[in-house]
C-alpha positions in Angstrom: 12.3 26.1 -13.0 15.6 27.7 -11.8 15.3 29.8 -8.7 18.3 31.7 -7.4 17.4 31.2 -3.7 18.9 29.0 -1.0 16.6 27.9 1.8 17.7 26.6 5.2 15.6 23.7 6.6 16.1 23.5 10.4 15.1 20.1 11.9 14.7 17.0 9.8 11.7 15.2 11.3 8.8 14.1 9.0 7.9 17.7 8.1 11.6 18.8 7.7 12.4 15.9 5.3 9.3 16.7 3.3 10.3 20.3 3.2 13.7 19.4 1.7 12.0 17.2 -0.9 9.5 19.9 -1.9 12.1 22.7 -2.1 14.5 20.6 -4.3 11.5 19.7 -6.4 10.6 23.3 -6.9 14.2 24.3 -7.9 15.6 25.7 -4.7 19.0 25.1 -3.3 18.8 23.8 0.3 20.9 23.7 3.5 19.4 21.1 5.9 20.5 20.4 9.5 19.5 18.4 12.5 21.2 17.5 15.8 20.3 13.9 15.2 23.1 11.9 13.5 20.8 9.0 12.4 19.0 10.6 9.5 19.1 9.2 6.0 19.9 12.4 4.1 23.1 13.1 2.2 24.5 16.2 0.5 24.0 16.4 -3.3 24.6 19.1 -5.9 21.8 21.4 -4.6 21.6 20.0 -1.0 24.1 20.7 1.8 23.5 18.6 4.9 24.9 18.8 8.4 23.9 16.2 10.9 24.7 16.4 14.6 24.7 20.2 14.7 23.3 23.3 13.2 25.7 25.7 11.4 24.2 29.1 12.2 26.5 30.9 9.8 25.1 28.8 6.9 21.5 29.3 8.1 21.9 33.1 8.3 23.5 33.2 4.8 20.4 31.6 3.3 17.7 33.7 1.7 14.9 32.0 3.6 14.3 29.6 6.5 11.9 26.7 7.1 11.7 26.0 10.8 10.3 22.6 11.5 7.2 22.6 13.7 8.9 20.5 16.4 11.4 23.4 16.9 8.9 26.2 16.7 9.2 27.1 20.4 12.9 26.1 20.8 14.7 29.2 22.3 17.7 28.9 19.9 15.6 29.5 16.8 13.2 32.3 17.9 15.2 35.0 16.1 14.3 33.4 12.7 10.6 33.9 13.5 11.1 37.7 13.7 13.7 38.1 11.0 11.2 38.2 8.1 13.1 35.3 6.6 10.6 32.5 7.1 9.8 31.0 3.7 6.0 31.7 4.2 6.8 35.4 4.5 8.9 35.5 1.3 7.1 33.0 -0.9 3.4 34.1 -1.0 0.4 33.0 -3.1 0.0 34.4 -6.5 -3.5 35.6 -5.5 -5.2 35.8 -2.1 -6.6 32.3 -1.5 -9.5 31.3 0.7 -7.9 29.0 3.1 -9.6 26.2 5.1 -7.9 24.3 7.9 -9.0 20.9 9.1 -7.8 19.9 12.5 -8.7 17.8 15.6 -7.8 14.4 17.1 -9.4 11.9 14.7 -10.9 12.0 11.2 -8.8 14.9 9.9 -7.7 13.2 6.6 -11.1 11.7 5.8 -12.8 15.0 6.5 -10.3 16.9 4.4 -10.8 14.6 1.5 -14.5 14.7 1.8 -14.4 18.5 1.6 -12.1 18.2 -1.4 -14.6 15.9 -3.1 -17.4 18.4 -2.5 -15.4 21.4 -3.7 -14.2 19.7 -6.8 -17.7 18.5 -7.7 -18.8 22.2 -7.4 -16.1 23.0 -10.0 -13.5 24.6 -7.8 -9.7 24.2 -8.2 -8.4 23.2 -4.8 -4.9 22.9 -3.5 -4.9 20.2 -0.8 -2.1 19.3 1.5 -0.5 19.9 4.9 0.2 17.4 7.7 2.8 15.0 6.5 1.8 12.6 9.3 -1.6 12.4 7.6 -0.1 11.3 4.3 0.2 14.7 2.6 3.4 16.2 1.4 3.9 18.6 4.2 3.3 22.3 4.9 6.2 23.6 2.8 4.7 22.0 -0.4 1.5 23.9 0.2 3.4 27.2 0.5 5.4 26.6 -2.6 2.5 25.3 -4.7 0.4 28.3 -3.6 2.9 30.6 -5.2 3.4 28.6 -8.4 -0.1 27.9 -9.6 -3.6 29.4 -9.5 -6.2 27.9 -7.2 -9.6 28.9 -5.9 -9.2 27.4 -2.4 -6.4 26.1 -0.2 -7.4 23.1 2.0 -4.9 22.2 4.7 -4.9 19.3 7.2 -3.4 20.7 10.4 -1.9 18.3 12.9 -2.7 19.0 16.6 1.0 19.2 17.4 1.5 22.0 14.8 -1.2 24.5 15.8 1.1 27.4 16.8 3.3 26.8 13.7 0.3 26.8 11.3 -1.3 29.8 13.0 1.8 31.8 12.0 2.4 30.2 8.6 -1.1 30.4 7.1 -4.0 32.8 7.3 -7.1 30.6 7.8 -10.5 31.9 6.7 -12.3 28.9 8.1 -11.2 26.1 10.5 -13.0 22.8 10.9 -12.4 20.9 14.1 -13.4 17.2 13.7 -13.3 16.4 17.5 -11.0 16.6 20.5 -9.5 13.7 22.5 -6.5 11.9 23.9 -3.5 11.8 21.6 0.0 13.2 21.5 -0.2 14.0 25.2 3.6 13.5 25.5 3.7 16.8 23.5 0.7 18.6 25.0 1.4 17.3 28.5 -2.4 17.2 29.1 -5.7 17.4 27.4 -6.3 20.8 29.0 -3.1 22.1 27.4 -4.2 20.8 24.0 -7.5 22.6 24.3 -5.7 25.8 25.3 -3.5 25.6 22.2 -6.6 24.9 20.0 -8.5 27.8 21.6 -5.6 30.1 20.7 -5.5 28.7 17.2 -9.2 29.4 16.7 -9.2 32.9 18.1 -10.7 35.4 15.7 -11.5 32.7 13.1 -14.7 31.4 11.6 -15.0 27.8 12.9 -16.9 24.6 12.4 -17.2 22.5 15.6 -18.4 19.0 16.6 -21.4 19.6 18.8 -20.9 16.1 20.3 -17.7 17.3 22.0 -18.3 19.0 25.4 -15.1 21.0 24.9 -16.8 23.1 22.2 -18.1 25.6 24.8 -14.5 26.4 25.8 -13.4 26.6 22.2 -16.0 29.1 21.0 -14.6 31.9 23.2 -12.9 34.5 21.1 -14.0 33.1 17.7 -15.4 35.3 15.0 -18.3 33.0 14.0 -19.3 29.4 15.0 -21.1 26.7 13.1 -21.9 23.3 14.5 -22.3 19.8 12.9 -23.7 16.6 14.3 -24.1 13.5 12.1 -25.1 13.2 8.4 -28.7 11.8 8.2 -28.0 9.4 5.3 -25.9 6.3 4.8 -22.4 6.3 3.3 -20.0 3.8 1.8 -18.0 4.0 5.0 -18.0 2.1 8.3 -19.2 3.7 11.5 -21.1 6.7 12.9 -17.8 8.5 13.4 -17.6 8.8 9.6 -21.1 10.2 9.4 -19.8 12.9 11.8 -16.8 13.5 9.5 -19.3 13.8 6.6 -21.4 16.3 8.5 -18.3 18.5 9.1 -17.6 18.4 5.3 -21.2 19.1 4.5 -21.3 22.1 6.9 -18.2 23.4 5.2 -19.8 23.1 1.8 -22.9 24.8 3.1 -20.9 27.8 4.4 -19.3 28.2 1.0 -22.7 28.2 -0.7 -22.5 24.8 -2.4 -26.0 23.3 -3.2 -27.2 20.6 -0.9 -27.6 18.2 -3.8 -24.0 18.6 -4.8 -22.9 18.0 -1.2 -25.0 14.9 -0.8 -24.1 13.3 -4.1 -20.4 13.8 -3.4 -20.6 12.3 0.1 -22.7 9.3 -1.0 -20.0 8.4 -3.6 -17.1 8.9 -1.3 -15.0 5.8 -0.7 -12.8 4.8 2.1 -9.2 6.1 2.1 -6.2 3.7 2.4 -5.6 2.6 6.0 -9.0 3.8 7.2 -11.8 1.6 8.6 -12.8 -0.9 5.9 -15.3 -3.8 6.2 -14.2 -7.1 4.6 -17.2 -9.4 4.3 -16.6 -13.1 4.6 -19.3 -15.9 4.1 -20.2 -16.1 7.8 -18.3 -13.2 9.4 -16.7 -9.8 8.8 -13.4 -8.2 9.5 -13.2 -4.5 10.2 -9.7 -3.2 9.6 -8.4 0.4 9.9 -5.9 2.7 11.7 -7.0 3.6 15.2 -3.9 5.1 16.7 -5.3 6.5 19.9 -7.7 5.5 22.6 -10.6 7.6 21.4 -10.4 6.4 17.9 -10.4 2.8 19.1 -13.4 3.4 21.4 -15.3 4.9 18.4 -14.9 1.7 16.5 -15.7 -0.6 19.4 -19.0 1.3 20.0 -20.2 0.2 16.6 -20.3 -3.6 17.2 -19.2 -6.4 19.5 -15.8 -7.7 18.5 -14.9 -11.1 20.1 -11.5 -10.8 18.5 -9.4 -7.6 18.6 -6.0 -7.4 16.9 -3.9 -4.2 17.6 -0.7 -2.7 16.4 1.5 -1.2 19.1 2.7 2.5 19.3 6.3 3.9 19.3 8.4 3.7 22.3 7.6 6.6 24.7 4.1 7.2 23.3 2.6 6.5 26.7 -0.8 8.0 25.9 -1.3 5.7 22.9 -0.9 2.7 25.3 -4.3 3.8 26.7 -5.7 1.9 23.7 -5.0 -1.3 25.6 -6.7 -0.1 28.8 -9.8 0.6 26.7 -9.9 -2.8 24.9 -9.3 -4.6 28.3 -12.8 -3.3 29.3 -14.5 -5.1 26.4 -16.0 -8.6 26.4 -13.6 -9.7 23.7 -12.4 -13.3 24.1 -9.1 -12.7 22.3 -6.7 -9.7 22.1 -3.8 -10.2 19.7 -1.0 -7.6 19.5 1.6 -7.0 16.8 4.5 -4.5 16.3 2.8 -1.5 14.7 5.1 1.5 14.8 7.5 -0.1 17.2 7.9 -3.5 19.0 6.3 -2.4 22.2 4.5 -5.7 22.7 5.7 -6.2 26.3 4.4 -2.7 27.2 1.0 -3.5 25.8 0.9 -6.9 27.4 1.8 -5.4 30.8 -1.2 -3.1 30.6 -3.6 -5.9 29.7 -2.3 -7.9 32.7 -2.5 -4.8 35.0 -6.0 -4.2 33.9 -6.8 -7.9 34.6 -8.1 -8.6 31.1 -9.8 -12.0 31.3 -9.5 -13.2 27.7 -6.6 -14.8 25.8 -3.6 -12.7 24.7 -1.6 -13.6 21.6 1.6 -12.0 20.3 2.0 -11.8 16.5 5.2 -11.1 14.7 4.3 -9.5 11.3 1.7 -8.7 8.7 1.5 -12.3 7.5 0.8 -13.5 11.0 -1.9 -11.0 11.5 -3.7 -11.9 8.2 -3.4 -15.7 9.0 -4.6 -15.2 12.6 -7.6 -12.9 11.5 -8.8 -15.4 8.9 -8.5 -18.3 11.3 -10.5 -16.4 13.9 -13.1 -15.3 11.4 -14.0 -19.0 10.9 -15.2 -19.1 14.5 -16.2 -15.6 15.5 -18.7 -13.2 13.7 -16.7 -10.0 14.0 -12.9 -9.4 14.0 -11.4 -6.0 14.4 -7.8 -5.1 13.3 -6.5 -1.6 14.2 -4.1 0.3 16.4 -0.9 2.0 15.3 1.1 1.6 12.1 -0.8 2.9 9.1 1.5 1.3 6.5 1.1 -2.1 8.1 -2.7 -1.6 8.3 -2.7 -0.8 4.6 -0.7 -4.0 3.9 -3.0 -6.1 6.1 -6.1 -4.7 4.3 -4.7 -5.5 0.9 -3.6 -9.0 1.9 -7.0 -9.8 3.4 -8.8 -8.5 0.3 -6.4 -10.6 -1.9 -7.0 -13.7 0.3 -10.8 -13.3 0.1 -10.9 -12.6 -3.7 -8.7 -15.7 -4.3 -11.3 -18.0 -2.6 
């Protein structure tokens, strides 16, 4: 496909880089820029890259603009939001699409994929994507694909840090909120600010809310229509009551769309765990639960399911202070051992300092890499009935899960 359009991508974080990849893949020429010098992106035949600065003459000469979510409120770029040059205003769906957004603090990706499973079983053609941090291809890919193919429904995972961006970019007919909790507070500044942003995002929309969250009373103000979910009444192939809540959110979505209960239940009962999410690895005399729990509330949800004498956690990026709250939470448990490993960054000293400050009474171990984690977990499983591996670093969690499964199957 050859398209005689050039698009400027401003800001090359995770979403920006995904936008560049999507645009090039759909046949567009791209100008990409970021004030950061340390980005692995080089100019090619259809890609012009400036690092360390933004060339506003080049940006304004482009036919359309993609403004990265992280720069959505930056004062230097506000004019592009009112110029009618944003890509989402120029490239529009072939036909009007019923659009579902899935947002919240935890469980977004699992809930999104559960909804997808239900809709596909009902015979619908669904475009699924969104939040690149959740493992999808980013919001730009959704915009481009909406315009290039026919779909019945558009299903978008919305990161809590991109609410204002997505409110402008997509017209949501239904929004599912999995839960609200403590994450990305370096961006939101406080939980109260996050709830205000979420309330604004939901204004005038048909919404599905978790009745367990006390904040739902605040979030219902100004909505068009509200539906609640609690917990699915039947067992799943997934670990934890939190996944039964995710399933209930998906079931409620299917119910709103008129999908038969039998189709919903069959789909959910067959749904398998996603890569990096909570998985049980059964050993002869013990079990290891492993899965990404990258904030305090996600960690607490797992720890409420069972007693874990051994807890092994990946550490967050430097500066992600709120995610260090994970170590405050685990220090309150009766675990005999807490081991830490570099998850997203080597912030082992920060994690250890919190455990010491909280006067954690058990043993603390520092592990260096994935191999160390696997070896340590298997060794502990010989003595203790339950071992939990979680924290930050989805790629490493996936590696650990695979290595543990390989080790068990080899026995």
